[in-house]
C-alpha positions as CSV (number, residue, x, y, z in Angstrom):
1,M,0.0,0.0,-0.1
2,N,1.6,3.2,-0.9
3,S,1.6,6.6,1.3
4,S,-1.5,8.0,-0.4
5,S,-3.6,5.3,0.1
6,S,-2.6,5.0,3.8
7,T,-3.2,8.9,4.1
8,M,-6.8,8.6,2.4
9,S,-7.7,5.7,4.9
10,E,-6.7,7.4,7.9
11,E,-8.5,10.8,7.2
12,P,-12.1,9.4,7.1
13,D,-11.2,7.5,10.5
14,A,-10.2,10.8,12.1
15,L,-13.2,12.3,10.9
16,S,-15.6,10.0,11.8
17,V,-14.0,9.9,15.4
18,V,-14.2,13.6,15.7
19,N,-17.8,13.8,14.3
20,Q,-18.9,11.3,16.8
21,L,-17.2,13.5,19.7
22,R,-18.9,16.6,18.3
23,D,-22.3,14.8,18.1
24,L,-22.1,13.6,21.7
25,A,-20.9,17.2,22.8
26,A,-24.0,18.8,21.1
27,D,-26.0,17.2,23.8
28,P,-25.7,19.4,27.0
29,L,-26.1,16.3,29.2
30,N,-22.9,14.9,27.7
31,R,-20.6,18.1,28.1
32,R,-19.4,17.6,31.6
33,A,-18.7,13.7,31.2
34,I,-16.6,14.4,28.0
35,V,-14.5,17.1,29.8
36,Q,-13.9,14.8,32.7
37,D,-12.9,11.9,30.6
38,Q,-9.1,11.2,30.4
39,G,-8.9,11.1,26.7
40,C,-11.7,12.9,25.0
41,L,-10.4,16.7,25.5
42,P,-6.9,15.8,24.8
43,G,-8.0,13.9,21.8
44,L,-10.1,17.1,20.7
45,I,-6.9,19.3,21.2
46,L,-5.0,16.9,18.9
47,F,-7.6,17.2,16.3
48,M,-7.0,20.9,16.0
49,D,-3.6,20.2,14.5
50,H,-5.0,17.7,12.0
51,P,-4.3,18.5,8.4
52,N,-7.8,17.9,7.0
53,P,-9.8,21.2,7.4
54,P,-13.2,19.3,8.2
55,V,-11.6,17.5,11.0
56,V,-10.3,20.9,12.7
57,H,-13.7,22.2,12.1
58,S,-15.5,19.6,13.8
59,A,-13.0,19.5,16.7
60,L,-13.5,23.3,17.1
61,L,-17.4,22.8,17.1
62,A,-16.9,20.0,19.6
63,L,-15.2,22.3,21.9
64,R,-17.5,25.2,21.7
65,Y,-20.4,22.9,22.5
66,L,-18.2,21.9,25.6
67,A,-17.5,25.4,26.6
68,E,-21.2,26.3,26.5
69,C,-21.0,24.5,30.0
70,R,-19.6,26.8,32.5
71,A,-18.2,24.0,34.5
72,N,-15.9,23.1,31.8
73,R,-14.3,26.4,30.9
74,E,-11.5,26.2,33.5
75,K,-10.7,22.7,32.9
76,M,-10.5,23.3,29.1
77,K,-8.5,26.4,29.6
78,G,-5.9,24.7,31.5
79,E,-5.5,21.7,29.5
80,L,-2.2,21.0,28.1
81,G,-1.8,22.5,24.4
82,M,-5.4,24.0,24.2
83,M,-4.3,27.5,24.0
84,L,-1.6,27.0,21.8
85,S,-3.5,24.9,19.4
86,L,-6.3,27.4,19.3
87,Q,-3.6,30.3,18.5
88,N,-2.3,28.0,15.6
89,V,-5.9,27.6,14.2
90,I,-6.5,31.2,14.5
91,Q,-3.1,32.1,12.7
92,N,-3.7,29.5,10.2
93,G,-7.0,30.9,9.4
94,I,-5.6,34.5,9.1
95,I,-3.1,33.3,6.8
96,F,-5.7,31.6,4.8
97,V,-7.7,34.8,4.6
98,E,-4.7,36.8,3.5
99,M,-4.1,34.7,0.7
100,L,-7.5,34.6,-0.5
101,C,-7.3,38.3,-0.4
102,K,-4.4,38.3,-2.9
103,F,-6.8,36.8,-5.6
């Protein structure tokens, strides 16, 4: 199997995982449990650095849902990599918009 086939098969898996987390986070009854879980929040943070924009978008939406629960905000803010990943997403968005403006 060549590397492009491997990448193609990995992306839908990442997208399906992050979409499942997003869908769970959309339910207010799940939000506290997701943030308290040992792997969910760190996983969402890792998805913010994914090269596939739909994966990043879905992760950001899940994080937005989670932040709607006030009790989650401090833990989310203090989670390792959260603020740096958010800054990277913002910076990448600014660069993308600047590139679009040149056209």
